[in-house]
N, C-alpha and C positions, 0 to 999 in steps of 0.2 A: 102638211101644212104647220107651220110653227104658230105657237100662241105664246104671248107673254102678257102679263098683267103689271100695269103700273102700280106700285104698292105704296108708294110715297113720292112726294113732290118737297124738295127741301130748297130753302131760299138761303143764298149766300149773299155777301155784301155787293157782289156784281153779277150774279148768275142765279139762274134756277137749275136744279138737277131733278132730273126725272129718273126713279129707280124702278127697274123692270126685273121681274122674275118669270121663269118659264112656267107656264101652267101644265104643259104636257110633257115635261121632263127633258124636252129637246132643246139644244142651246143653253145658255148659261145666264146667270144674273148678270146684269150690266147696268151701267148709269149713262145717261146722255146729259151733258150741261150746255146751257145756252144763255147767252148774254141777256140781260134784263130787258135791253131795247128790241130784242128779237121779234116780238108779237107784232109791233108797229112795222117792222121791216118786212115780215112776212105777209101781213096784210096788204102792204103796197105792192110788194112782188107778184103776188098771187091774186090780187083783186078780191081778197077775203073781206067779208061784210061784218064779221064779229069776232069776238074774243074766243068764243067757242070754236070757230072755224080755224082761228090761228092755232089754237090748243092742238086741235086735231092733227093739223100739218106738222106741228112739232113732234107730237107722239109718234108720227109714221116716218119722221127724217131717218132715224137711224136704219129702219128696216128698208126704206127705199135705196138709202145709200148701199147696203149690202146687196140688195137686189140688182142694182146697177153694177155693182162689182163682180156679180156673178154673170154678168153680160146680157141682162134683160133691157132693152133699150126702152121699154115702157116706164122705166124708172128714173130716167135722166131728167133732171130739172133744167127747164131751159128758160132763159130771160128773153122772151119774144112775144110779140102780139100785144094787144089791148087787155085791159083788166079783165073783161069778161072771159075773153078766151084763155087767159092765165088761169083764172078760177076754174073754168071747165077742165083745163088740162091736169090741174093738180087733183081735182076730184076723180078724175080718171085714173091717174096714178095711184091714188090711194085704193080705189076699188080694185084695180089689177093686183095690187100688193096683197089686198086680203084674199082675193080669188086664187092667186098662184103662189104666194110666197109666205105670208104669215099675217097674223092680225094683232092687234093690241086691245086688250080688255081693261077697263077700269072699275068695273062693279065688282062688289064682293060676291063670293060663291053664293051666299044666302039670297042676295037680291036676285042673282041670275036664276036660281032655282024656285023663284016665286015666294019663298018664305018672307016672313017679316025680317026686314033688314034694319031694324032700329039700331043695333049695334055697328052695321056697316056704315062706312064712312066713304065719301068720294074724295080720293087723294088729289083730285085736281081743284077742288073747291077752294083750296088756299090760293090758286091762280085767280079764280074768280072774284075773290075777296080782296086781294092785294094788287093786281095789275090794273093800271089804269091806262086807257087808250087815248092819245091825243089825236083826235081826227084830222086836225090841221097838219100834224106832222105826218101823218099817214098820207095825206093828199099831195104834200109837199114832196115826199119821197116818190110817190107814184108820178108826179110831174117831172121829176128828174130822170125816172126810168123812162118814161116816154119820150123825153127829150134826147136821152142817150140812144133809144132804139130808132128814132128818126134821123140819127146821124149829126145831131147837134152838140155831141159831147166835145 
């Protein structure tokens, strides 16, 4: 199983970029960029309840895409069902990814080993500090998704 660590999150004018490095030497360093409004969209699409859940979903999007490209049907993201079932399906996909394909870490090695992690920083903290979720916008997007799924599009 492959393991990557998000080492940095960078903010651009219109996007956030997550920088991944391989922990185990397999795979390569890569970056994944997401438009700034993606957090609210993922929350609506997958029935997510917090920014941290949306961050986790985005952290695993590249791996789920690769997993799907390699033929694993459990990695396919589908827009179907109500918010609760969408959330459960995404959680199952992330768990399957961790079990069978790869995982993403964000903690510093010192923190994982139980040592004092005073110097260790959370690369995702910038998202928690800077991203603001408009719950009305999330609900509006979810209503549009539900309307589409019910055939009212």
